[in-house]
N, C-alpha and C positions, 0 to 999 in steps of 0.2 A: 107690934105696930111697925117697927123698923123693918122686919123681915117681909111682911106683906107689901109694904110700900116699895121695897126694892124689887119684889116679884112683879108688881104692876108696872114699874118703870121698865123692867126687862122685857115684859110682854109687849109694851107699847113700842119699844125700840125694835124688837123683832118684826112686828107688824109693819112698821115704817120701812125697814130694810127690805122686807118682802115686796112691798108695793113698788119700791124703787127698782128692784130686780125685774119685776113684771113689766114695768114701764120701759126699762132699758131693753128687755127681751123683745117687746112689741116693736120698738123702734128698729131694732136690728132685723127682725123678721120682715117688717114692712119694707125695709130697704132692700132686702134680698128678693122679695117678691117683685119689687119694681125692676130689679136687675133681670129677673126672669122674663118680664115683659119685653125688655130691651133685647135680651138674647133671642127670644122667639122671633122678633122682627128681622133678625139677621139669618135665620135658617132658610133653607131652600123654599122658594115660592111654590105653594101648592098648585096654583093655576098653571105655572110653567111646567110642572111635572104632569099634570092632567093632559095638557096639550101635546106632550111629546112622548108619553108612555101609555100604551094601551091598557096595561094593568100594572099596578104597583102597590106596595104597602110600606109604611114606615113604623118601626117599633122604636119609640123614643121615650124612655122612662128613667129620668134622672134619679140617682141615688139620693141626692138632696134636692132642695127646691130648684137650684140651678145646676147646670150640667157641665162636665168636663169634656163631653162628646158633642160633636155637631155634624150636620149634614148640609151640603152646599150644592148648588146647581146653577148652570148657565147654558143658554142656547145661542149659537151664532151661525147663521147661514146653513141651517139644517144639520148642524153638528151639536150634539148634546154633551155637556161636560158634567159629571157627577162625582162627588167626593163624600166620603164618610171618614171622620177623624176622631181620634181619642187623644186628648191632650193630657199632659202631665198633671196629676192630681185630680181632685174633684171639688165640688162646691165652688166657693168664690174664687180661689186661685185658678182652678181649672177653667172657670167661666171667662176669666180675663184672657187666658190663652186662646180660648175658642174665638173670642172677638178679634184678637190679633191675627189668628190664622185665617179667619174670614176676610179681614181687611187685606192681608197679603195676597190671598187668592184673587180677590177682585182687582188688585193692583196689577198682578202678573197677567191676568187675562184682559186687561185694558189695552194691551199692545195691538197694533194694527193687524199683525199676523199672530194669532194665539199660538203659544208654544205647545208642544206635545207633552203628554203626561210625564215622561221621564225628565224632560227639561224643566217642567213645572216643579217637580219635587226637588231638583237640584237648586233652583232659584229660591224655593221656599226655605230650604235648609240654610242657604246663604243669608236670607233675611233674618231668620231666627237667631243665627249665630251672631250676626252683626248687631241686631237691636237688643238682644238680651245679655250681651257681654259688655263689660266695662272697658275692654281693650287690654286688660292685663291678663297674664297667664293664670293668675290666682282666681280670677272671676270669669271662668268659662261658663257658657250657658248650658246647663244640664236640663233645662226645661225645653219642651218641644212637643212633638206629637207623633203618633203612628197614624198612617193614612192609607186609604185605598182610593185611587183616582182613575176614572175611566173616561174615555172619549169615544163617542159612538156617532158614526155617520148615519143619520136617520134614513137616508135613501138606499144605501148599500149594506148597512149593518156592519161595515168594516169597523173594527174596534181596536183601540190602542189603550193599554193599561199599564200603570206602574204602582207599586206599593211599598210602603215602609212598614215592615212587620205584618201588616194585615193582607191576606191573600184575596184573590178574585175567584169566585165560584160561579159556575153556570151548570144548569141541568138540561140535558137533551135526551129525550126518549127514556127517561128514568135513570139515566147515568149522570153522576156528578163529576165534573172536571174541575181540577184545581190548578190555578196559575200561582206559583209561590212568589212572595214578596222578597225584597232585599232584607236581610236580617240586621237592619240598622234603622234608627229613628230619624225623624226630622229634628235635628238638634246635634249636640256634641256626641261624638263617638270616637273610639280609639283609632279606627281607620276609616276615613271618609272616602268612600268609593262612589262613583256616579251611579245613579239609580238606573236599573235595567228597565227598558221599555219593551213590552210584549205586544204582538199583533195577534188578534183573534178574529176569525170570521164567524160572527154570530149568524143564526138562522131564525126565520120566523118560527115561533113556538118555543124558543129557548127561554129559560128563566135564569137571570143572573142576580147575584147577591153581593152587596157591599156591606161590610159589618166591622164592628170593633170586637174586642175580646169580652165585652161586657156580658152578653147573653150566655156564651159558653162557660163563663166563669161563675154563673149563678149557682148557689147551693139550693138543693131542693130534693123532692122525692122522699120515699119512706126512709132512706138511709141518710138523708141530709148531705149528699155529696154533690160535687160540681157536675154540671151537665156535660161539659167537655166538647171539643170540636167534633169528635167522631160521632157522638149522638146528635149533635146539631145537624151534621151532614145527613144522617139518616132521616131526621125530621123533615129537612128540606126536600129530600128525594121523594118522600111519601106525599 
């Protein structure tokens, strides 16, 4: 009798603990799903993109419910600004940085005369270093982002671009051209150099691509290997 009574008590306790875990998990998941809704409201407006790009696509597939990547857009006086960024981490920590990055971009571009891409990345880095550091040498901000930021004059197609780690690709007549990014992040780095700004004259019919390393780093295929940038380039050319 004593043995079976203890077994019944143990079973009851396990079931109770299981219910508590399920309830806690549901609360956490519901909270993250709500964060996803907030994050989506901060992404580039689809109507803005439709009105300013003849053809475009967005591949946005978070590893978790929420994402450490984001895409951003703004149009002022027939000039379109587009950015794709990959923040440190993924999930909830990465999401917090995407919101911070979006807020910083909106703040920088609120100036009467919008800065050019190279200037924007310099300002963006300064803001991350200032806001995510406590002021002491022991607490330097290692969090930040990689980003590809382009500015396009919609009337002349004159383009300016700057990047932190992530390059700029465009395809013309079946040939893919690459403009390389600075090999430094938006955030702390051993040697903080000004970001390089590149000028590119796009033409009608060109296809350009902004991306993070997420797609090229995916494992797949019969051998379960990474896609890699070279194969991504061949895919986009085709």
